[in-house]
N, C-alpha and C positions, 0 to 999 in steps of 0.2 A: 375174412381169413387173413391172417398175417403170416409171413414167411420170412425167415432170415434173408437178408440182402444176398448173401453168398449162395443162396439156393438158386436164384434166378439167373439165367444165361440169356444173353441177346444175341439173336442170329439174323442179321439183315432185316430188322424191324420186327422180327418174330421172337417173343419171349418164351422161353421154355423152363420147365422144372422137372425133375425126375421124381417119380412117386412108385410106391410099391403096389402092384396090382397082381392078385392071385399069386403072391410069393415071388414075383419077378419084378425087375426094374424096367419101368417104361417112361417114356418122354412125353410130356404133355405141353401143348401150346397154352399159353395163359395170356391174360391181359392184366398189367399191373396198374396200381393206382399210386396214391400218395406214399412217400417214404417216411417212416417214423423211426428216427434214430438209425439203428442197424437192421431194421425190418421194412419190408414193403408190403402194401396191401394188395392181395390178389382179388381183382374184380371178378374175373371169369376164367373157366378152364379147370377149375378144381371143385370137388364135391366135399361137403363138410365131413370132417373125420379122415380123410385121406392123409397118408403119411408121406411128407415131402422129404427127400433125402438131403441132408445137410452137405454132404460131400458129392460133387457132380462127377467125380472120377470113377465111380461104380459103373461098371460096364453094363450097356442095355442088354436086357434079357437074362442078366445073371439072377440066379436064384438067391434070395436073401431072406433073413428072418428078423423082422423088426424087433427092437427091444425097448 
């Protein structure tokens, strides 16, 4: 799975992304791999088909409707 580089955040050796789960924003710990241009491969921590938020400023727990 590939995600835009701006989607991943690093916190003291832990990388996180925000995803939509049951209509709410949640944070996931992930392990990233190789960078390809402006995208990074996510090796673990996400399931196929999950929607990763491109803008990390969306508050945790906020209700969202992916488009």
